[in-house]
N, C-alpha and C positions, 0 to 999 in steps of 0.2 A: 711758326710761319703764319702769314696773313694773306688773305685775298682782298685786294683793294679793287672795288668797282666804282667807276666814275661815269656819270651821265653828263655829257658836255654838249655845247653847241658844235655842229659839224665843222664850221670854218676855224675852230680852235684846235682841231686835231693835230695838225702839223706842229703847232707851237708846243702842245702837250708832249707829243712824241719826242721832239728835240730835247725838251726839258728832262724827260725820263732818261734819255740816252746819256745826257751830260752827268747824271748821277750814278750811272752804271747799270741801269735796268736793261736786261737783255731781251726780255720777251713780253709782248703785249698782245692781247686778243682784242679785236675791234669788231663791233657789230653795229650795223645801222638799225636804229630802233625809232619808234614813235611814242610820244606820251605827252602828259601835261601835269602840271603842278599848280602853283599860284599864278603862273603866267596864263593859264586857261588857254583858250584858243583865240582865233581871230577870224574876222570876216574877209572874204575875197570876192571879187567879181569875176565871173566866167560867163562869156557870151551874154552879157547883160543881165544875168541872174546873180543875185547875191547869195552866198552860202557860207556856213560856218565851218572852219577847219578846227575840229576839236583836238586832234592829235598833231603835235608839232614834231618835225624831224629832229632827232638827236643822235648822238653817237655814244655807245657804251664801251668803255675800256675796262679790261680786266687784267690785273697785274698780280702775279703771285710773288711775294717777297719774304725774305727773312725778317724777323722782328727788328733787327738792328737798322734796317733800311726803311722801315715803315714811316717814321716821321718825315724823312727827307722826300719820300714819294708823295705823301699827302701834301706837303708844302709845295713841291714842284708842280703838281697837278693844279692845286688852288691858285697859285700865281699865274701859270700859263693859260688857264682856262678863264680867268676873271676878265670880264668886260665892264663890270660895275653896273650892268643893267639886269633887269628881271630876266629869269630864264637861263642863267649861267650854269646851273646844274647842281648836282649833289655828289658827294663822295660817301661810299659805304665801305666799312672795314669789317671783314669776317675772319673768324678763326679758321685756319686751314689745317685740318686734321692730318692729312696725308698727301703727298705728291709722289708720282711714280713716273720715271722717264721710260716710255715704252721700249725704245731701242735697246737701252743697256740694262734696264731693270733697276737702275739706281732709285733710291727712295729718300724721302725727307728733303732736307735742304740741298743735298747733292743733286737732286732732280731738277731743282730750279735752274 
């Protein structure tokens, strides 16, 4: 099992969610986050004063999947989140040691 974490632009969330649904992903956790990478920040004007916004709003998706679905999930997220511009985000893949469904006690791939 793998845990796929993706940091994407907020306006791409619906596109990514639809792409994941189409390949059979049943559960996704979404968190609003802030951060920066190569995109750095940007300056904004507020009440006549210029200030630097260091942390940009992003969305973090977490999806637990069986190994056989991993490549399709990564491809779906990559395509759906891509704008071709700086700041499109990143995808991280982690080994998922164990999963447990609290309600039924199912473990491993059955819990996903």
